[in-house]
C-alpha positions as CSV (number, residue, x, y, z in Angstrom):
1,M,61.6,-6.9,-53.6
2,K,58.3,-8.7,-53.1
3,R,59.4,-9.6,-49.6
4,I,60.0,-5.9,-48.8
5,F,56.7,-4.9,-50.3
6,R,54.8,-7.6,-48.3
7,L,56.6,-6.4,-45.1
8,F,55.6,-2.8,-45.9
9,I,51.9,-3.9,-46.3
10,F,52.1,-5.9,-43.1
11,I,53.4,-2.9,-41.2
12,L,50.7,-0.7,-42.6
13,I,48.0,-3.2,-41.5
14,L,49.5,-3.5,-38.1
15,I,49.6,0.3,-37.7
16,F,45.9,0.6,-38.6
17,Q,45.0,-2.3,-36.2
18,L,46.9,-0.6,-33.4
19,Q,45.0,2.7,-33.8
20,P,42.7,3.4,-30.8
21,A,39.1,2.3,-31.3
22,Y,37.9,5.8,-31.0
23,A,39.9,7.0,-34.0
24,S,37.0,5.9,-36.3
25,E,34.4,7.1,-33.8
26,G,35.3,10.6,-32.5
27,A,36.5,12.6,-29.6
28,V,35.7,15.8,-27.7
29,N,38.6,18.2,-28.0
30,N,37.3,20.6,-25.4
31,L,34.3,20.7,-23.1
32,N,33.4,23.9,-21.2
33,I,30.5,23.9,-18.7
34,D,29.0,27.0,-17.2
35,V,26.6,26.4,-14.3
36,I,24.4,29.1,-12.9
37,I,22.5,28.2,-9.7
38,D,19.5,30.5,-8.9
39,Q,18.2,31.4,-5.5
40,S,15.7,28.5,-5.5
41,G,18.5,26.0,-5.8
42,D,17.8,25.2,-9.5
43,A,20.6,25.3,-12.0
44,T,21.0,26.2,-15.7
45,V,23.8,24.3,-17.3
46,T,25.4,25.5,-20.6
47,E,27.8,23.0,-22.2
48,T,30.1,24.0,-25.1
49,I,31.3,20.8,-26.8
50,E,34.0,20.8,-29.4
51,L,33.2,17.5,-31.0
52,M,35.0,15.6,-33.7
53,A,32.8,12.9,-35.1
54,T,33.4,10.5,-38.0
55,Q,30.5,8.2,-37.6
56,G,27.2,7.8,-35.7
57,S,24.0,9.9,-35.7
58,E,23.8,11.4,-32.3
59,F,25.7,12.6,-29.2
60,Y,24.3,11.5,-25.9
61,Q,25.2,12.3,-22.3
62,V,24.0,10.0,-19.5
63,M,22.5,11.6,-16.3
64,N,21.8,8.9,-13.7
65,R,20.4,8.9,-10.2
66,M,18.7,12.3,-10.7
67,N,16.2,11.4,-7.9
68,Q,14.1,14.6,-7.2
69,K,16.1,16.6,-9.8
70,E,14.0,17.2,-12.9
71,L,15.8,17.6,-16.2
72,T,14.7,19.8,-19.1
73,M,16.7,20.4,-22.3
74,V,16.4,24.1,-23.2
75,S,18.3,24.3,-26.5
76,V,21.1,23.0,-28.7
77,T,23.0,25.1,-31.3
78,R,25.6,24.0,-33.8
79,D,28.5,26.3,-34.5
80,Q,26.5,29.2,-33.0
81,T,24.3,29.5,-36.1
82,V,22.2,26.4,-36.5
83,Q,19.4,26.3,-33.9
84,Y,18.1,22.7,-33.2
85,A,14.4,21.8,-32.8
86,K,13.1,19.8,-29.8
87,L,11.7,16.3,-30.2
88,D,9.6,14.8,-27.4
89,N,10.1,11.2,-26.3
90,W,13.6,10.8,-27.9
91,D,14.1,7.1,-28.8
92,P,17.7,6.5,-30.1
93,D,16.7,3.2,-31.7
94,A,13.4,4.3,-33.3
95,L,14.6,7.6,-34.8
96,S,16.4,7.6,-38.1
97,R,19.6,9.6,-38.7
98,E,17.5,12.1,-40.8
99,Q,15.0,12.5,-37.9
100,K,17.8,13.2,-35.4
101,Y,19.5,15.7,-37.7
102,N,19.2,19.2,-36.3
103,H,17.0,18.0,-33.4
104,F,17.5,17.3,-29.7
105,G,15.6,15.6,-26.9
106,I,15.7,13.5,-23.7
107,N,15.7,9.8,-23.6
108,D,13.9,8.9,-20.3
109,K,15.3,5.4,-19.2
110,G,13.2,5.3,-16.0
111,D,14.2,5.3,-12.3
112,S,15.5,8.8,-12.6
113,N,18.0,7.9,-15.3
114,Y,18.1,10.0,-18.4
115,E,20.1,10.7,-21.6
116,L,20.6,14.1,-23.1
117,C,20.7,13.6,-26.9
118,F,21.1,15.6,-30.1
119,G,21.9,14.8,-33.7
120,I,25.4,15.4,-35.0
121,E,27.2,16.1,-38.2
122,H,30.5,14.4,-39.0
123,Q,33.8,16.2,-38.9
124,E,34.5,18.9,-36.3
125,H,31.8,21.1,-35.0
126,T,31.0,23.1,-31.8
127,Y,27.7,22.3,-30.1
128,T,26.2,24.4,-27.3
129,M,23.7,22.5,-25.2
130,V,21.7,24.1,-22.5
131,Y,19.7,22.2,-19.9
132,H,17.9,23.0,-16.7
133,V,18.1,21.0,-13.4
134,T,15.7,21.5,-10.5
135,N,16.8,21.0,-6.9
136,F,20.4,21.0,-8.0
137,V,21.4,21.6,-4.4
138,N,21.1,18.6,-2.0
139,K,19.7,18.7,1.6
140,Y,21.6,16.5,4.0
141,Q,20.9,15.9,7.7
142,D,23.6,18.2,8.8
143,A,24.2,20.5,5.8
144,T,23.3,21.5,2.3
145,G,25.6,21.1,-0.7
146,I,26.3,19.7,-4.1
147,N,27.2,16.2,-5.2
148,Y,27.1,16.2,-8.9
149,N,28.9,14.3,-11.6
150,F,28.7,16.6,-14.6
151,F,29.7,14.0,-17.2
152,E,31.4,10.6,-17.7
153,L,31.9,10.1,-21.4
154,N,32.9,6.9,-23.1
155,I,34.9,8.7,-25.8
156,P,38.2,10.5,-25.4
157,L,38.1,14.0,-23.9
158,K,41.2,16.1,-24.2
159,K,40.4,19.0,-21.8
160,A,37.5,20.3,-19.8
161,S,36.6,23.1,-17.5
162,I,33.6,23.9,-15.3
163,Q,32.6,27.1,-13.6
164,I,29.7,27.3,-11.1
165,S,28.2,30.5,-9.8
166,A,25.3,31.4,-7.4
167,P,23.5,34.6,-6.3
168,Q,26.0,34.8,-3.4
169,S,29.7,34.3,-4.0
170,F,31.3,31.0,-3.2
171,Q,34.2,31.6,-0.8
172,K,36.4,29.5,1.5
173,D,34.5,30.9,4.5
174,N,31.1,29.6,3.3
175,T,31.8,26.6,1.1
176,E,33.9,23.4,1.1
177,I,34.9,21.9,-2.3
178,Y,36.3,18.5,-3.4
179,A,36.7,17.3,-6.9
180,F,37.0,13.7,-8.2
181,G,37.5,11.8,-11.5
182,Y,40.2,13.9,-13.2
183,E,43.7,15.3,-13.0
184,G,43.5,19.0,-12.4
185,K,42.4,21.6,-9.9
186,V,39.3,22.9,-8.2
187,N,39.4,26.4,-6.7
188,F,37.5,29.5,-5.8
189,E,37.9,32.1,-8.5
190,A,36.1,35.5,-8.5
191,G,33.2,34.1,-6.4
192,R,32.8,31.0,-8.5
193,I,33.9,27.4,-8.1
194,K,36.3,26.6,-10.9
195,M,37.2,23.1,-12.0
196,I,39.9,22.7,-14.7
197,S,41.6,19.6,-16.1
198,T,45.3,19.4,-16.6
199,G,45.7,15.7,-17.5
200,K,43.6,12.5,-17.6
201,I,39.8,12.9,-17.4
202,K,37.4,10.1,-16.4
203,R,34.7,12.3,-15.1
204,M,34.3,15.6,-13.3
205,Q,32.4,15.4,-10.0
206,L,32.0,18.2,-7.5
207,F,31.3,17.3,-3.8
208,S,30.7,20.3,-1.5
209,K,28.8,21.8,1.3
210,T,27.8,25.4,1.5
211,S,26.2,27.8,3.9
212,I,24.7,29.9,1.1
213,P,20.9,29.7,1.5
214,F,18.7,28.2,-1.2
215,A,14.9,27.7,-1.3
216,H,14.6,24.2,-2.8
217,Y,16.6,21.1,-2.4
218,D,16.8,17.4,-3.4
219,T,15.8,15.9,-0.1
220,T,16.8,12.3,-1.2
221,Y,19.8,12.5,1.2
222,E,18.0,14.2,4.1
223,N,18.5,11.1,6.3
224,K,22.2,11.0,5.5
225,T,24.9,13.2,7.0
226,Y,27.2,15.2,4.8
227,K,30.1,14.1,7.1
228,S,29.4,10.4,6.4
229,L,29.0,10.9,2.7
230,L,32.2,12.9,2.5
231,K,34.0,10.1,4.3
232,D,32.7,7.6,1.7
233,A,33.7,10.0,-1.1
234,K,37.3,10.3,0.2
235,K,37.7,6.5,0.3
236,G,40.2,5.4,-2.3
237,S,41.1,9.1,-3.1
238,D,44.2,11.0,-2.2
239,Y,42.3,13.3,0.0
240,D,43.1,12.5,3.6
241,D,40.7,12.9,6.5
242,D,43.4,13.8,9.0
243,G,44.9,16.5,6.8
244,V,48.3,14.9,6.2
245,G,48.5,11.1,6.5
246,A,51.0,8.8,4.9
247,L,49.5,9.2,1.5
248,G,49.2,12.9,2.0
249,V,52.9,13.2,2.9
250,F,53.8,11.1,-0.2
251,M,51.7,13.3,-2.4
252,A,53.2,16.4,-0.8
253,L,56.7,15.2,-1.3
254,F,55.9,14.1,-4.9
255,V,54.4,17.5,-5.7
256,G,57.4,19.2,-4.1
257,F,59.7,17.2,-6.3
258,L,57.8,18.3,-9.4
259,V,57.9,21.8,-8.3
260,V,61.7,21.6,-7.9
261,A,61.8,20.1,-11.4
262,G,59.7,22.9,-12.8
263,V,57.0,20.5,-14.0
264,L,54.1,21.2,-11.6
265,L,53.3,24.8,-12.6
266,F,49.7,24.7,-11.3
267,A,50.8,24.7,-7.8
268,L,52.9,27.7,-8.4
269,A,50.5,29.6,-10.6
270,D,49.0,31.5,-7.7
271,Q,52.4,32.8,-6.8
272,G,52.4,35.0,-9.9
273,D,55.3,34.5,-12.2
274,S,56.9,38.0,-12.2
275,R,59.9,36.8,-14.2
276,I,60.4,38.6,-17.5
277,K,59.5,36.7,-20.6
278,R,62.3,35.5,-22.8
279,Y,62.9,38.3,-25.3
280,I,65.1,36.3,-27.7
281,K,65.2,32.6,-28.5
282,L,68.6,31.2,-29.4
283,S,68.1,28.6,-32.1
284,K,70.2,25.5,-32.5
285,K,72.0,27.3,-35.3
286,D,72.5,30.4,-33.2
287,K,74.1,28.3,-30.4
288,E,76.4,26.6,-32.9
289,N,77.5,29.9,-34.4
290,I,78.1,31.7,-31.1
291,P,81.9,31.6,-30.4
292,N,83.5,30.8,-27.0
293,F,83.6,33.9,-24.8
294,H,86.0,34.0,-21.8
295,D,85.2,37.6,-20.5
296,I,82.6,38.1,-17.8
297,P,79.5,39.7,-19.4
298,T,78.6,41.4,-16.1
299,H,79.6,41.3,-12.5
300,H,76.1,42.3,-11.4
301,L,74.5,39.1,-10.2
302,L,71.0,40.3,-10.7
303,Y,71.7,41.1,-14.4
304,A,73.8,37.9,-14.8
305,S,70.8,35.7,-13.7
306,F,68.6,37.5,-16.2
307,L,71.1,36.8,-19.0
308,V,71.3,33.1,-18.1
309,D,67.5,32.9,-18.1
310,Q,67.5,34.5,-21.6
311,T,69.9,31.9,-23.0
312,G,67.3,29.2,-22.2
313,L,69.7,27.4,-19.8
314,N,67.4,28.0,-16.9
315,K,63.6,27.4,-17.2
316,K,62.8,27.2,-13.5
317,Y,61.1,30.0,-11.6
318,H,62.1,28.8,-8.1
319,N,65.6,27.8,-9.0
320,P,68.0,26.6,-6.3
321,K,71.0,27.6,-8.5
322,L,70.0,31.3,-7.8
323,I,70.1,30.6,-4.0
324,A,73.6,29.0,-4.4
325,A,74.9,31.9,-6.5
326,Y,73.8,34.4,-3.9
327,M,75.3,32.3,-1.2
328,L,78.6,32.4,-3.1
329,K,78.3,36.2,-3.3
330,M,77.7,36.4,0.4
331,I,80.8,34.2,1.0
332,R,82.9,36.4,-1.2
333,D,81.6,39.6,0.5
334,R,82.4,38.0,3.9
335,N,78.7,38.1,5.0
336,V,78.7,34.3,5.8
337,H,81.0,31.4,5.7
338,F,81.0,27.6,6.3
339,V,82.7,26.3,9.4
340,G,83.3,22.8,10.6
341,E,84.1,19.7,8.6
342,K,82.1,17.8,6.0
343,K,78.7,16.7,7.3
344,D,79.2,18.8,10.4
345,Y,79.4,22.0,8.4
346,V,77.3,24.9,9.7
347,V,76.8,28.4,8.2
348,E,78.0,31.3,10.4
349,F,76.4,34.6,9.8
350,L,78.9,37.5,10.0
351,E,77.6,40.7,8.6
352,M,74.4,41.9,6.8
353,P,74.9,42.2,3.0
354,Q,74.6,45.5,1.2
355,D,72.9,44.0,-1.8
356,E,69.1,44.0,-1.3
357,N,68.5,40.5,-2.7
358,A,71.4,39.0,-0.7
359,K,70.2,40.9,2.4
360,E,66.7,39.4,2.1
361,L,68.1,35.9,1.7
362,Y,70.5,36.4,4.6
363,E,67.6,37.4,6.9
364,I,65.6,34.4,5.8
365,M,68.4,32.0,6.6
366,Q,69.5,33.7,9.8
367,K,66.2,32.9,11.4
368,A,67.5,29.3,11.8
369,A,70.7,30.5,13.6
370,N,71.4,29.7,17.2
371,K,72.7,32.1,19.9
372,E,76.2,31.8,18.3
373,N,74.7,33.0,15.0
374,K,75.3,29.6,13.4
375,A,72.8,27.4,11.6
376,T,72.9,23.7,10.8
377,R,71.5,22.4,7.5
378,K,68.8,20.5,9.5
379,A,67.8,23.7,11.4
380,L,67.6,25.6,8.1
381,E,65.5,22.9,6.5
382,S,63.1,22.9,9.4
383,Q,62.8,26.7,9.2
384,M,62.2,26.7,5.5
385,K,59.5,24.0,5.7
386,K,57.5,26.2,8.1
387,H,58.2,29.5,6.4
388,Y,58.3,28.5,2.7
389,K,56.3,31.6,1.7
390,K,59.3,33.8,2.7
391,L,61.5,32.1,0.2
392,Y,58.8,32.1,-2.5
393,N,58.5,35.9,-1.9
394,W,62.2,36.2,-2.2
395,F,62.1,34.8,-5.7
396,D,59.2,37.2,-6.6
397,D,61.1,40.2,-5.2
398,L,64.2,39.1,-7.0
399,Y,62.5,39.0,-10.4
400,M,60.7,42.3,-9.7
401,N,64.1,43.9,-8.9
402,Q,65.4,42.4,-12.1
403,K,62.8,44.2,-14.1
404,K,63.4,47.5,-12.2
405,Y,67.2,47.1,-12.8
406,L,66.7,46.6,-16.6
407,H,64.4,49.7,-16.8
408,D,66.7,51.8,-14.7
409,Q,69.8,50.9,-16.7
410,G,68.0,51.5,-20.0
411,H,68.1,47.9,-21.1
412,L,64.4,47.6,-21.4
413,H,62.2,50.0,-23.5
414,K,58.5,49.4,-24.0
415,N,58.9,45.7,-23.3
416,K,61.9,45.4,-25.7
417,I,65.5,44.8,-24.8
418,D,68.2,46.9,-26.3
419,D,71.0,45.7,-28.7
420,Q,73.6,45.7,-25.9
421,T,71.5,43.3,-23.8
422,V,71.1,41.0,-26.9
423,E,74.9,41.1,-27.2
424,D,75.3,40.3,-23.5
425,I,73.0,37.3,-23.9
426,H,75.1,36.0,-26.8
427,H,78.3,36.5,-24.7
428,T,76.7,34.7,-21.8
429,Y,76.0,31.7,-23.9
430,G,79.5,32.0,-25.3
431,L,80.9,31.9,-21.7
432,Y,78.8,28.7,-21.1
433,K,80.4,27.1,-24.2
434,F,83.9,28.3,-23.0
435,L,83.4,26.8,-19.5
436,K,82.0,23.5,-20.9
437,D,84.9,23.1,-23.4
438,A,87.4,20.7,-22.0
439,D,89.8,21.1,-25.0
440,N,90.9,24.7,-24.0
441,M,92.7,23.9,-20.8
442,D,95.9,25.7,-21.9
443,E,93.9,28.9,-22.5
444,K,92.3,28.5,-19.0
445,K,95.7,28.1,-17.3
446,V,96.7,31.7,-18.0
447,L,93.5,33.2,-16.6
448,D,93.6,35.2,-13.4
449,V,92.5,33.4,-10.2
450,M,90.0,36.1,-9.3
451,L,88.4,35.6,-12.7
452,W,87.7,32.0,-11.7
453,D,85.8,33.3,-8.7
454,D,83.3,34.9,-11.2
455,Y,83.4,31.8,-13.4
456,L,82.3,29.7,-10.5
457,V,79.3,31.9,-9.9
458,Y,78.3,31.7,-13.6
459,A,79.0,27.9,-13.6
460,T,76.6,27.6,-10.6
461,L,73.9,29.5,-12.6
462,F,74.7,27.3,-15.7
463,D,74.5,24.2,-13.5
464,I,77.9,23.0,-14.5
465,A,79.8,23.9,-11.3
466,D,81.1,20.3,-10.8
467,E,82.6,20.3,-14.3
468,V,84.2,23.7,-13.9
469,K,85.5,22.8,-10.4
470,K,87.2,19.7,-11.9
471,Q,88.8,21.8,-14.6
472,L,89.9,24.3,-12.0
473,G,91.7,21.6,-10.1
474,E,93.8,20.9,-13.2
475,V,94.6,24.4,-14.3
476,H,95.0,26.0,-10.8
477,P,95.7,23.3,-8.1
478,D,96.4,26.1,-5.6
479,Y,93.4,28.1,-6.5
480,Y,91.7,28.0,-3.0
481,E,94.8,29.4,-1.4
482,Q,94.4,32.6,-3.4
483,S,90.7,32.8,-3.9
484,D,88.0,34.7,-2.0
485,Y,86.6,31.2,-1.2
486,R,89.7,30.2,0.7
487,P,90.4,28.1,2.6
488,D,87.5,25.7,1.9
489,Y,87.8,23.6,-1.3
490,D,84.2,22.5,-0.9
491,T,82.6,25.9,-0.8
492,I,80.9,25.4,-4.2
493,Y,79.7,21.9,-3.3
494,W,78.3,23.0,0.0
495,S,76.6,26.1,-1.4
496,M,74.8,24.0,-3.9
497,L,73.9,21.3,-1.4
498,W,72.5,23.8,1.1
499,A,70.6,25.6,-1.7
500,N,69.0,22.4,-2.8
501,S,68.1,21.6,0.8
502,I,66.5,25.0,1.3
503,M,64.5,24.7,-1.9
504,R,63.4,21.2,-1.3
505,A,62.3,21.9,2.3
506,S,60.4,25.0,1.1
507,N,58.6,23.1,-1.6
508,T,57.7,20.3,0.9
509,G,56.3,22.9,3.2
510,Y,54.3,24.4,0.4
511,S,53.0,21.0,-0.7
512,L,52.1,19.9,2.8
513,S,50.3,23.2,3.4
514,E,48.3,22.8,0.1
515,Q,47.5,19.2,1.1
516,Q,46.0,20.4,4.4
517,V,44.0,23.1,2.6
518,R,42.6,20.7,0.0
519,S,41.8,18.0,2.6
520,S,39.7,20.5,4.5
521,G,37.8,21.6,1.4
522,G,39.8,24.7,0.6
523,G,40.5,23.8,-3.0
524,G,43.6,22.6,-4.8
525,W,44.4,19.4,-6.7
526,S,41.5,17.2,-7.6
527,S,41.6,13.5,-7.0
528,M,41.5,11.1,-9.9
529,S,40.0,8.4,-7.7
530,G,37.3,8.4,-5.1
531,G,34.0,10.2,-5.1
532,G,31.6,7.6,-3.6
533,G,28.5,6.2,-5.2
534,F,25.9,8.9,-4.1
535,S,26.3,11.6,-6.8
536,S,23.7,12.5,-9.3
537,G,24.7,13.0,-12.9
538,G,26.9,11.4,-15.5
539,G,27.3,7.7,-16.0
540,G,28.5,7.4,-19.6
541,G,27.8,8.9,-23.0
542,G,29.5,9.7,-26.3
543,I,28.6,9.0,-30.0
544,R,26.3,6.3,-31.3
């Protein structure tokens, strides 16, 4: 018993020793910065800092290499109620905790290096700090712009955002923007520059040039060109001077993979997710209690895809399973078919579909066809890489049509689905369980062959087509001789293969396009690394 107790104590000690050093110091849960640049080129910066502190007497923020930029602290407020008083000549070592309490000031370290400081209370509080920067805009030999590191804290920072505005709107036609030091994005939003973190944050630095006129500048960089400084800033970053180099291609493919996986939502956010929100959430208990269901909930593919979404089995917006399902529909309706053998398969386009969603997909794919109205997978991939927007628009249209269908059929009332739809969702999950169940083969043997044609469409949406096809080979070995998919046993496989190729090529095209935009200063993903050594602003800070 003593040995167990000692082991328990040892584990506790080890756990406490393994805690991050900042656990006893503090962290910033959220940092929001609002920058307003006036016509003269000066800026007023308002920082809202959600700070959790467990020790120390002050928060400080380092501002280095300010050069001709003069700093003035305007105010500090705690929890929007306690107004701090200003102290001249702030000395962090000479001031006691009591003297710092409810006070703020600037610690001038010389050589244009400063610290913005204010006293803190322990536990979690929200501090609003306002400071003024003259000559916020820089004058270069060939341009004017901004190169400013807003912060670089030494304590953990969970998330941050920065918005920068000027008398004239920042737009792609008058401003280039690059961001360094964090995982996230930098974009133009409603005439402002918007920087927002989505992951790790080391610092948040903006590097830009603009044709917006300002009266006063920091002329420290007047003998340097913006072009040369931008080149230095891009060194070590994942921005690429040539638009798309080797690293750019790698990043594009990587982002494309994440998009396919449904992880990289920021790249797709601008597409506007028009898909209907999940109206019900099947709990683990619900899923266990739903019985197997072997009837087809609906033969309408648009409604079927909605039902599958609602079960939670599909969480992707741009889902290749939807493309494959519509390809199967077109094959059954004799709109297209596969010809050739194995790797030499091509899609032959036969007749325009009647279904609007299938028709739009048919037209997109047919653009890759040759004079014989046939398309290879390679030709289709090349087409989709160049015209990815058409496929993205297809998904948007499909989900909008889905909404319209639900309204027209009376399934949706004031953003609520009816009881029949809830029942259909349960039946859809029951069908999933029925198809997944490998212990009901005798029951599956007596089912009509044509029913299996529908099963394979649902199995494709469920992403279990391979499993169902294997079962089908056991219960109906002659299935493809009687099916609408005859005579090709590999129809399901090739539909899914081609759908994945189409989606992958489209996402690669999207990512390459975004890389080109961001590399030319049009906004997009920030770079965790790079930034050069010429920026004014942050060089540390935290709690002490």
